[in-house]
N, C-alpha and C positions, 0 to 999 in steps of 0.2 A: 504493500500500500504506500510505501514511501515515508512512513513516520520516522523510522530510524535514520534513513538517509537525510531527511530534513534536519534532524537533531545534529547529526555529525557534520553535515554541510554548513549549517548556520554557526555551529561552534567553531569550526575551522575558519570560516569567514571572519568571525568576530576576533579571532586570534591572529588574523593576517596570514593564515596558512592556505595553501592550495589543497583542494580536495576534489575527488571524483566520486560520484555516486552512481552505482549501477542499479537500474530499475527496469521493471517490466514495462513494455509499451502500454500496458493496460493500467498503469498507475495514473492517478488523477493528473490531468493536464496542469491544473493550477499549482500543484506541488512542484512539478518539474519547472514551471515558469518562475516560481518564487526562488527555487534553488539557483537557476540560471541568473536571475536578477541580483543574486548575492555573490556572483562570481564563481559558482560551483560548476564544474564540468559534469554534465549529466549524460550518461551512456545508457541508451535504451536498448532492451533486448526483446526479441520475439519470445513468446512462450510464457511459462509460469514463473512465479516468484523464485522458486528453487533454482531454475535455470539461470536467472539473473545473478543470484548469489554465487553459483558455481563459476560463472564467467568472470564475475568480479574478483573472486578469490584467485582464479588463475592469473588474471592480470596483475593483481597485487603480488603474487608469488614471484613474478618475473622482475620485480623492482625491489632491490635491497633497501631502498629508502621509503618504502610504503608500509603502512600499518593498516591491516584489514580488520574491519569490525563488522560482525554480523550477528543476528539474533540467535543463531543456532549453535555456534561453537566459539564464541569470544569470551574467554575468561575475564578479560578486563571489563567488558560490558556487564557480564553477570555480576561481578563484584561491585560494580557501580550501582546496579539496580539494588543489590543487597543493602546498600547504605540506607535505604528507606526504612528498614527495620530499626536501626539505631536511632534515626531521626524521629521516628514515631515514638519510640520509648522515651526520648528526651522530652518531646512535646507533651506526652501524657503525664510524665512526672512533673513538669512545670505546672500543669493544670490540676495536679493532685488527683489524677484518675488512676485508681489501682487496677493492675492486671495481675490476677492470681487465680488460684483454683476456684475461688468463690466469685470472681469477676473476670471470666475469660474474655479474651479479645477475639471477636469474630470478624473476619475480613473476607470480602468478596472481590476477586480480581478479574478484570476482563482479559481474555486471551486472544492473541492473534496466532503467532506461531509458538508462543510459550516462553520465549527468552526473558522478557520482562517479568511476567508473573513468577517464573521459577526463581529468578534472582531475588525478587522481593520476598517470596515465601521463605527462601533460605535465610535471608536477613532477619525476617520476623521470628523464625524458629530459633535462631541464635540469640536474639534479644529477649524473647519471652518464654522460650522453652515450651513445655507442654501446655502452657496457658493460652496459646494462640491456636485458633482453628482457621485454616485458609481454604476457601472454596474458589475454584476456577470456574468462570462463566464464559461461554463462547456461543456464537450463533449456531443454531441448529443446521443451517445450510452451509456452514464452513467449519466443521468440527476438527480442525487440524490437530489440536492437542489430544482430543479424545481418540482419534484414529491413530495418533502416534504412540499411544499407550498399548495398543494391541499388535 
């Protein structure tokens, strides 16, 4: 859908860095336009999201000065998402909201391909232990995470 590409592209642009975002031709036109308007090189690929990721990864692997980030296998990105658990713990502590066995934290996370919710879930579990319950929610017509579990 281009959400991660937008985040990486805008961050790189704000830091004065060059970036290239590989996207499916099916990604929203307005997202591609915004990226280009911020100086991001957008490479469009025929086919599905996974094919764009694979081609982007191949292109990055051919450049020693490139750092590739994707939702499916980027440890850096996963750990970045996990910071949400620590941040939530600090915010709840500031507001004196307890999270314990008598006051569990229930979290519903929307899923796309699962990278963000997985990292957030990991961070929450490390911050709150058994006192947090995380539920992934995804569209019935695009059950990527559900299908990935089988």
